[in-house]
C-alpha positions in Angstrom: 0.0 0.0 0.0 1.3 3.4 -0.9 1.8 5.7 2.0 -0.4 8.9 1.9 1.3 12.0 0.7 2.0 14.8 3.1 -0.7 17.5 3.2 0.2 20.6 1.0 0.8 22.8 3.9 2.7 20.3 6.0 6.0 21.6 7.5 9.2 20.1 6.0 10.5 17.1 8.0 13.5 17.7 10.2 14.4 20.4 12.6 13.6 24.0 11.7 15.3 27.0 13.2 13.2 29.7 14.8 13.8 32.0 11.8 12.8 29.1 9.4 9.6 28.6 11.4 8.8 32.3 11.0 9.3 32.0 7.3 7.1 28.9 7.0 4.3 30.7 9.0 4.6 33.8 6.8 4.3 31.7 3.7 1.2 29.9 4.9 -0.8 32.8 6.3 -0.4 35.3 3.5 -3.7 35.5 1.4 -4.5 35.1 -1.4 -1.8 32.4 -1.9 0.6 33.0 -4.8 3.8 31.2 -5.6 6.8 32.9 -4.1 9.9 33.8 -6.1 13.1 32.8 -4.3 16.2 35.0 -4.8 19.5 34.1 -3.3 21.5 37.1 -2.5 25.2 36.7 -2.4 28.3 36.8 -4.6 29.4 40.1 -6.0 27.8 43.3 -7.2 28.6 44.7 -10.7 31.2 46.9 -9.1 32.9 44.0 -7.4 31.7 44.6 -3.9 30.1 41.9 -1.8 26.4 41.5 -2.6 24.3 41.7 0.6 21.1 43.5 1.7 22.3 46.2 4.0 21.2 49.6 5.1 20.2 50.8 1.7 18.0 47.9 0.3 18.0 49.1 -3.3 21.8 49.2 -3.7 21.6 45.4 -4.0 21.2 44.6 -7.7 19.1 41.5 -7.2 16.7 43.5 -5.2 16.5 46.3 -7.8 16.0 43.8 -10.5 12.8 42.6 -8.8 11.5 46.0 -7.9 12.2 48.0 -11.1 9.5 46.4 -13.3 6.9 47.9 -10.9 8.4 51.4 -11.0 6.4 53.0 -13.7 4.2 56.0 -14.3 3.8 58.3 -11.2 5.6 56.6 -8.2 5.8 57.5 -4.5 8.9 56.3 -2.7 7.7 56.7 0.8 11.0 55.9 2.5 13.4 57.0 -0.1 16.7 56.8 1.9 20.0 57.3 0.0 19.4 55.3 -3.2 17.7 57.0 -6.2 15.7 54.8 -8.5 16.2 56.2 -12.0 13.8 54.6 -14.3 13.0 55.9 -17.8 9.5 57.3 -18.1 8.8 57.1 -14.3 8.0 60.2 -12.3 9.3 59.5 -8.9 8.4 61.5 -5.8 10.8 60.9 -2.9 9.8 61.2 0.7 12.2 60.7 3.7 11.6 61.7 7.2 15.2 62.7 7.7 15.5 66.4 6.7 19.0 65.9 5.7 18.2 63.4 3.0 17.8 64.4 -0.7 14.0 64.2 -1.1 11.0 66.1 -2.3 9.2 65.7 1.1 10.3 65.2 4.7 7.2 64.0 6.5 6.1 60.9 8.5 4.9 58.4 5.9 1.8 57.9 7.9 0.7 61.4 7.0 1.3 61.2 3.2 -2.4 61.1 2.5 -2.5 64.7 3.7 0.1 65.7 1.1 -1.5 64.3 -2.1 -4.9 63.8 -3.6 -6.5 60.4 -3.7 -5.4 58.1 -6.5 -2.4 60.2 -7.4 0.0 57.4 -8.0 0.5 54.2 -10.0 2.8 52.7 -7.5 3.9 53.3 -3.9 7.2 51.8 -2.6 7.4 51.0 1.1 10.9 50.2 2.4 11.0 51.3 6.0 13.4 50.3 8.7 12.3 46.8 9.3 12.3 47.1 13.1 13.1 49.4 15.9 16.7 48.1 16.2 17.4 48.9 12.6 15.9 52.4 13.1 18.1 53.1 16.1 21.3 51.7 14.6 21.1 53.0 11.0 18.5 55.8 10.8 19.1 57.8 14.0 16.0 56.5 15.5 13.8 58.1 12.8 10.8 56.0 11.8 7.2 56.2 10.9 4.7 56.0 13.7 3.2 52.7 12.7 3.2 50.6 9.5 -0.5 50.0 9.8 -1.1 53.8 9.7 1.3 54.0 6.8 -0.4 51.3 4.7 -3.7 52.9 5.3 -2.5 56.4 4.3 -0.8 55.3 1.0 -3.5 52.9 0.0 -5.8 55.8 -0.7 -3.2 57.4 -3.0 -3.0 54.4 -5.3 -5.1 54.4 -8.5 -7.2 51.4 -9.5 -4.8 48.9 -11.0 -1.9 50.4 -9.2 0.5 48.7 -6.7 2.0 48.9 -3.3 5.5 47.3 -3.2 6.5 46.6 0.4 9.8 45.3 1.9 10.2 43.9 5.4 10.8 40.9 7.7 7.2 39.6 6.9 4.8 39.4 4.0 2.0 41.4 5.6 0.8 44.1 3.2 -2.3 45.9 1.9 -3.9 42.8 0.6 -4.1 41.4 4.1 -5.8 44.5 5.5 -8.0 46.2 2.9 -10.9 45.0 0.8 -10.4 45.3 -3.0 -6.7 44.6 -2.9 -5.1 41.4 -4.3 -1.6 39.9 -3.8 0.2 39.8 -7.2 3.7 38.8 -6.1 5.7 37.5 -3.2 9.6 37.5 -3.3 11.8 35.9 -0.7 15.4 37.2 -0.7 17.5 34.6 1.0 20.6 36.2 2.5 23.8 34.1 2.5 23.9 32.5 5.9 21.1 29.8 6.1 19.8 31.0 9.5 19.7 34.7 8.6 16.2 36.2 8.5 15.1 36.5 4.8 13.8 39.8 3.5 10.4 39.7 1.9 8.9 41.7 -0.9 5.2 41.9 -1.6 3.3 43.4 -4.5 -0.3 44.2 -3.8 -2.7 45.5 -6.4 -5.6 47.9 -6.0 -8.2 45.8 -7.8 -11.1 48.3 -7.3 -12.7 49.6 -10.4 -13.1 53.3 -10.9 -16.8 54.4 -10.6 -18.3 55.5 -13.8 -19.8 58.9 -13.3 
């Protein structure tokens, strides 16, 4: 008799590290379920420096390669940081809470809905400090009040068919919180050392249709 196959959501056999367990849980609970793209980050950057996801996420080529196809039309980079995303044909508005950073705005990302009209952008990029420790060590303690407030603020700024691209330690995003949003992509960036926490990228689409007046 053939042994029954494992359930689709069964955890892999063998011992899992705590970080691996977090990864498995994140992969399971993110709805709607879409296949995740796995990207191994390592080796060398084009300039010969080691490839790793550090303080400035978008300086890593493998991350940029996954992000840039979503940078089109009018784009809001809500946590712009140091790296500038130059894409032909894209009009990118840069916000950074640090007043010393080269940006168009210097406001708390949770208040961005007071700076722009609704449905002003084709895409919004969210690449905040992933936790308070990161904020304290790399960003002088500057951070948005709350990512839930940030998602709510920027969701109103995205046109029907537009996207929110979010980076962080988890795959929570607009599609997990708001009606009318769907999960288009999930990307897992595995970072060199096996037990190192992966970085996640989600792409959520505003699937609401514009009302015909």
